N, C-alpha and C positions, 0 to 999 in steps of 0.2 A: 569689138567692143573690152580686149583683154589687151587692144596697143592703147587703148586711152586710159587705163591705168594711173592711178602716179604713179604705183613700176615701171613702171616698161615706158611712158615720157623720160622717168631721170635718165632711163639710161641712154634716148634718143637724143637727151639733152643736156643731159649733164649737167643739171641745178644749175637751173635758170634763176633761182632766187640771187644769185648772186650777179646777173646782168639788167635782172628790173632793180634794185639797189642800187651799183653805179651805171644805171644805165652807159654798156657797152653789149660783144653780142661775143663774146666767148665760145657758145655753146657746139655741141658739133652737132646740132638738127638741125643748122643754116649753111654746115657744109657740100656744095658741090657735088657733084654726080664723079669731075676729075676730079677733085682735092684727094674724091674719096676711092675714088678706082687704082689710084697715085695712091696710097694711104695704104693698101693692100701688101702693097710693095716691101715696105719700111712701117711701119706705125697706123696702126688707123688713131685718130684725130682722136681724144679728152681729154677730158678735161679734168686737169683736181681738185679735188672735197676743199673747200676753206678750209671747212675742220682740223682734218688733217692735212695741209695744210701748216698755218700753225706750229699745233702735235710738231709737228718732222723740224722746225723750227727749232722750236723749243727744249730738241735734245741736244740742240749746238752749243757748241760752251765757251763760247767768241765772242769777242769786244766787237758786232757785226761792221764796225764803221770801220773796222780796219778789214775787210773783207769786199770784193765783186763779186754780185752775184752773176754766173752761166747756165740759163736755160738750154740746154739741149735740146732740141726738138719743141720747140717752146714751141709748134700751131699760132693763135689766136692773140696768143698774149696772160690768157687768167695771170697762172704762175706772173707772169713780171712784173703786174699790178701787187696783185700782193704782198709779191717780195717787197712794192715799195712805203709796206705796211713798217717799214726793217729800215734800221741806218744804214743801208752798202754804203761803203763808197758811189756802189757804179748799179746798175742794172743790165741786163746785155743778154739777149734772143735769138739762140741759131736756131732759125726751118728753114729746108732747103721745098716745101712746095710753096712757090708765089704765092697761090690765092691764097692761104692763110697768115700769108709773111706780109699781103700788102692787109686784112683782116688786125691784127697783131699794133700796123702800124695809125691803122681809123681807132685801134683799140684807146692805143696809149696819146694819142690827141686829145680824148674824147675824153678821155678817163677826171675824176675827182672826186678829190673823198678828204678830210681832215683828218683821220687814219695815218697820209700819208706823209711816210717821212725822207727818201729818196727821191729825186725830183729826176736827175740822171738817165731814164729809161733809154733802150733802143733795141733795134731787132732789125736780125741780119739775119737776108736769107744768102743762105753758103752750106755745103756739107759741111757735118758737122767731122768729116770723119778728115777735113782736109781745113778746118776754121781754126788762128791763130788764135790757143786763148795769151789775155791780157798774160802781162812778166806779172804779178801780184799775187797777194796771199787773197785762195780761189778759193769759193762754195758751188761746186755742177752740181747740177737736180739734176734726174733723167729720171721721164716714166715710162721705161721702160722704150727707146725709142727709136730703137735702131736688129734689125740682127745679131744674133754671137759677129759672124767674119767682120761685120765694122762696127760693134765695141767692146772686140779684142782691136784693133790699127786703135781705135781710140785709143786706150788708154796703155799700147804702143809709145804713141805718140805722148803719152803724158809721160809715161815712164824717164823717154827723152828729154824733154822741156828744162821737166825735174831737173835732172843731172845736170844739166848744164845751167838753170835758175832756178835754185833748189828756192823753196817758197813753203809755205802752211795755203794746206791744197784739202775740202773735205767736200766728197762728194753723198750725198741724197740718190739717192735711189729708189724708188717707186715703182710699188708693182714690181721686183725682186727675181723676174722670170729666170734670169740668166747669170746670179751669184756667181759660179764658179770659175764666168769667167774672170772678177775682178779674187776672187780665190787665186788662183792664176799671176795676180798682177805683186811684179814685187815689190812697188813704192805706197802700197797701199793695206789697208792691216782694218778689220769691220770690228769699229767699236761700241752698236746698237743698235737694233729694230725689233721689227715685229716682224707680223706674215702679211702686213701692210706695204713696209716699206725697209730698206736698211740704215746704217750714214755708213762713211768709211773718211778714215782720212790720211797720211800722209804717212810715213813710217822715216823720216828724216827732216 
């Protein structure tokens, strides 16, 4: 009976209302055991709450059409779909687990919304530590997808890329359990946040 309560269902399925309204499959409740097992070694898949995503985007003082949105650890692609409600130049998801990546591709194909303002959306099957970030202004989104060592590696690579090709980068870090890693970065500074998320930008 406890497992059937709305709160426990929401924990397992990650806000099914979004999927019902948009005819997609982005909840964690339908993730197979193999993908769940792989997630234990990285970060268990959980989709972002739509209302909180809108709050995080509202905290960015940017012209969205000047930026490319990149979600590192994009799972089944819900954040990519929600980002398409903003006029980003392009939207890219980077996912390591093939099962989740293929689900994201299906969701991108199926998604139709009257509020969609960006149609250039893709999911890439890759390791975030090896993914080559686009050489243009970026909004990087992370839902705590990486262990500390991997996150440190991603930020070191970002520092090198910015030294080679300076450009504005904003980082939205949801569920910021590893903020100390960002604090050690020489290229990012925290500009705002709550207990649920932190927002950083490049220092130069």
